N, C-alpha and C positions, 0 to 999 in steps of 0.2 A: 334763186341763187345765180342760174344762168344769166338771166336779166341783168344782175349786177355786175357779172363779170363783163359781159358785153358793153356795159357802160364804161366802165372803168379802162377796158381797152379802147375804147372811142376817145376818152380823154388822154390817152397816151399815159397813164398811170402805170402801166404793165405792159411793156414793150413784149410781143410774143415771139419774134423771130430772130435769128442771129445773121452774121454777114459772110458774104461769100469771099473764098481766097482772093478773086481777083480784086475785090475792093480794098483788102491787105496791101495788094500790091500798088494799087493807084493812091493809097493814103496810108502809109505805114505808121504815122503818128496816131491817127484816130482808130487803126486797128490795133495797135499797141494797148490803148487805154481801154478799149472793151474788153480785151483779156485781163487786163489788171497789170500787177507789177512783180517783178522776181526779187528774190531775197538772195541775190548772187554773194552777198557778203555776210551771210548769216548762216554759220554752221550748226546743223540740227543733227544731233547724234541719232543714228538709226533711221533718218528719213530718206525715201528714196527720191532721187532728183526728176523722177519720170514725170511729165506732165499727164497723169493718167486721166484729168478730167477734161483735158483740151477738146473743144469742138472739133467735129469732124470736117473737111473740105466741101461737104456737100450742102452744108447748112446756108440758109439764104441771107441775104442783105436785110438788115433792119434800119429803122430810124435810129438817130442817136439815143445812147440811155441817158435819162436824166441824171443830173448831178446828185439830186437826193438817192436815186437809186443805187449810184457808185457808193454812198455812205453806208447805205443799208447793207448792200454787199459786204463791206469791210465789217459791220457788225454781225454778219453771219460768222466771220472768223473770229471776232471776239467772244461769240456764244460759243462756239466750240473750244476754245482755251478755256472758257470758265468750266466746260464739262470736265475737263482735265484737272482743272482745281479743285471743283467738288469732290472728285474721284481720289485725288491726293488727301484732301480734308478728310474723306470718310475712311480711308486706309488708315491715317494718323489715328485719328479717334479710336478706331479699333486696334492700335498697335502694331498693324500690319506692316511689313516691308511696301515698298513702291519704289518705280523707277526714279529716283531723285534727279537724275541727270535729266531726264526728260520734263520734270518740272522745270528744272532751269532751262531747257529749250523754249518751254512755252511763254516763261517770262521775258525771253529774249524777243520773241515774236510780239509780244505786246509793247515792249519798248521799242523797237524798230518800226512796226508796221501802224500799231494803234495809236501810241502816244506821240512818236516823232513824225508821223505824217497825218494819218486819220485826224486826230484831235487838232492840228495844227490848221487844217483846212477849216474845220469847224470854226476855230477862234478866230480865223483870218476873214473867213467868207461868210459864215452862217449867222453867228452871234451877233456881229455888229449890225446886220441888217434888221433884227428885232430890236436892237437897241435905238437904231436910227427911227423906227416906225412905233415904238414905245409898245411894242406888242410882247407879251411873256417875258418882260425885263427881269424879273425875279428870278423865272426859271432858268433863262439862260446863263443868269450869273452864278446861280447855285450850280449848273451845269459846269461851269468853267471853274469854279473852286472845287468840285469834285475831280476834275483833270488833275489840278496840283496835287491833289490829297492820294489820288492814284499813283501818281509816279513817286511818290514817297514809299507807298507799298510795294510797288515794283521794285524799288532798291532794296528793300529788305528781303523779299523774296528771291530775288537773283543771288544777293549775297549769301544767303543760309544755304541755298539749294545747291550752290556752286561749291560751298565750303564741304558738302558731303558729311559733316560730323554730327549727325543728328543723334548719335548716342548721347550726346550732353542733354539732359532733359531740357534745360532752358533753351537750347537752340530749337528744339523740335517744337516745344510751346509757343515760342515765338513767331517759328514759321508757319505752324497752325492758326495762330491767331491771325497774322498777316494775311494768309489766305483767305481766311473767312471772312475779314473786313473788306478786301478787295472784292470779294463775290457779292457781298451784301450791298457794296457801293455801284456796281456795274449793272447788276440785273436790273434795278429800278431806272439807273442811267441811261441804259440804252433803250429801254421800253419806252421812256417818256420822250426821247428823241424819236423814235421811229413814229410814235402815235399822235405828238403833238408838233414837236419842233420841224421835223421835216415836211409834213404835210401841210404845214402854214407857210412853209418859205416861198413857194411857188406864187402864193397870193401877194408877196411882198415886192416882186420883182417883176420888169417887164418880161416878155417872152426873149427880147434880144439879151438881156441880162441873164438870163436864167442860162440860154445857149452859151454865152460868153464864159459864165461862170463852170461849165461843163468843160469847155475848152481849157480854161486855166488848171482844172483839176488834171486834165490829161498832161499838160506841159510840165506840171510839177512831178507827176509819177515818173515820167519818162527822163527827166532830168536827175531825179533821185534813184532809180533802181532799174534803168536800162529798158531794153526793149524784148521783154519775153512774157511772161504771164503771171496774172492772178491766180491762176489754177495750180501754178507751182507751189503757191504759200498754202493753198487748200491741201495739196497732196502732203506738205510737210506737217500740216497740223493732223492730217490723217494718220501718218506715221506715228505720231505722238500718241493719238488716240489707240493704235494697235498696241502700243507699248503698254498702255494701262488696260487692255482687253475691252475697251468702250467702243470699238470701230463698227462691229458688228450689230446691226439694229436689231436683228432676231434675237440675239442673245439677252438683249435689254427688256424683252417682254416679260410682265408678270406671269408667273409661274401657271396662275388660274386661267391667264388669257391665251398661253401658247398651245 
């Protein structure tokens, strides 16, 4: 196992060190994107604005993070939102109350961060590369169609969760159905991108093109969200997880294993 890890590190698929504060001062745009993007315009009820996960000042300088790694980080945000969706679905199925305002906030993260930014990067920079090289064309075409279907589901989830009128049986049923369909859509979607599309992308472009793609991701993120941190988004999602009682990993252990 350790030999495999060392091989991956030598190929720079898994960068292992962070960057220093001095590097942030010399190149603020690059430092910005290594940290991610802030949701300055996205009000989330009950979420702390503290960057609790922000790396400390003593961390070392690293090589540039790969553009595919950026996309996988963003999939981490999506995965945690899906956990919130699944918990909402479980409680609706049991007829229990749940923080519907937090579900609405989670759907806004999906719209603003996943659909309006992450997916647009994929559609503009990633999928066309596969079509040009005639690799996994059916796969990327299906993934792009799923983007469109997901946006429709997000519209429905946001509308019904924001209305908070779930005492109407039809509304609760429609919300549950839309949340279930979204989860069913995006679990395999993200897994296929992480295990097929993203690993294959590097073989379709030159090292220079790969580097320039990462720089363009950086530029787009700064233009859209300003200069603060990806970790703020993580913190916002963590706040929603706390609302649902699913943040503490120790509490999620099976009883027989605890």
